[in-house]
N, C-alpha and C positions, 0 to 999 in steps of 0.2 A: 499403450502407455505413451503419454506425450513426452517428447524430447525437450530438454531444456533449450530455450531459444531466446533471441532478442525479444523485448517487449517495449513498446513505446507508450509512455504515460504522459498525458497532457495536464499541466497545472491550470490553475484558475487565475493567473496573473492578468492584468489589464490587457496585455497582448500575450495570449497563451503561448507557452513554450512546450514543445514536445521533447520529453526527456527519454533518451534511449538507454535502456538497461541491457547489459550484455551478460551472457552466462559466466558464472564464477565457479560454482561447484554444486554437487549433490551430496549431501551428508545425511545418512540415516533416513532417506526418503524425502528430505526437504531440499528442494531446488532453490538456489540463490542466484539472482542476477543483480548486477550493480551498475550504477552510472559512474563510470570511471572518471576521476578527476586528476589522477596522477598521484594522489595522496590517499592511500588505503584507509587511513584513519577517518577521513571525512566522506567516504563514499556513501551516497544514498543506496539503500539495499531493499530489494523486494524479494520475499521468499514465498514459496507455495508448496503445499503438501496435500496429500490425499491418502486416506487409509480406511480400511474396513474395520468396524467395531461392532461385533455381533451382527444384527440385521440392519445396520446403518452404515452409510458412507459419510465420512467426515472430511471436510476440506478446510484448510486454513490459509489465508493470505495475510501477509504482514509487510507493511511498508515502514521503513526506518529512515528518517531524514535528519542527519546531524548538521549542526551549524558550526562551522569552523572559523576561527579567527587566528591571526598570527600573534603570538606572544613573544615579546622581546625582553630578555633578561640578560644583563651584562653584555649587551650588544650581540647576543645570540638569539636569532629568531627561529621559532618553531611553530607548527600548526597545533592548535589545541581545540578539542570539542568543547564548546561553551554551553550547549544545550542540544537536546534531541527530541524530535517529534516522532510519535509512534501511532500507527493505526493497525488494528488487527480485526479481521473479519472471519468469523467461523460459520461454516455451513454444515448442517446435519440433515441428511435425507434418509428416509426409510427406504429399504430395498424395493418396496412396492411403489415408490413414487414414479411418476411418468417423466419423460424428458421435458414435456411441456410444462409440467408443474415446476421443475427445476429452473427452466428458462424464465418462467414468469416471476419466480421469487427473485432471481438475479436482476431481472429487468426492473422490478419494483424497487429494489434496493438502490440500483443505479439512479433511478428517477428521484428517490428521496435525497440523494446527494447532488442532484443537478449535474450529473456527470457527463453530459454531452451538449453539443451545440443546440440541440432541440429541447433540452430539459433545463429549465431555470431552477435555481436553488429554492428549496422549500423553506419558508420562513421558520417553521418549528426547528428544523435541523440546522439551518444557517445560524439562527440566534443562539441555539444551545451549544453547538460545536464550535463555530467560528467566532461568534461574539461572546462566548463564555458566559451565557446567562442561564439562570436556573429555570426550570419548568414549573409553571404554576397552573392552577385550575380555576 
């Protein structure tokens, strides 16, 4: 069993920023790490879980990124979440799948997202997800 640990996730800013998420808790088999900002309300959160379901292994990764602004009412300022971005990735593998099959699937998914310095974004994924355009044939 993997232990909950720090994970560094790099964004796609013009000058990429490495975001360090630190362990927060494990609840009902779901591990959570957060990028601590000092305000729990606005902490980006990454969760990970894995479980057996029949003859399959299911894993889920979820990244939640809230956007926080300061709201001032009657000279009292407080942070408020104005919107939140979510990403969820589910993996399902048959018990008979090989380690290489699982590695290949993860590698191809990472490639589709252009998730490394060696992989550029794929137009189909970039235009649909980032540029919010519909897919057509």
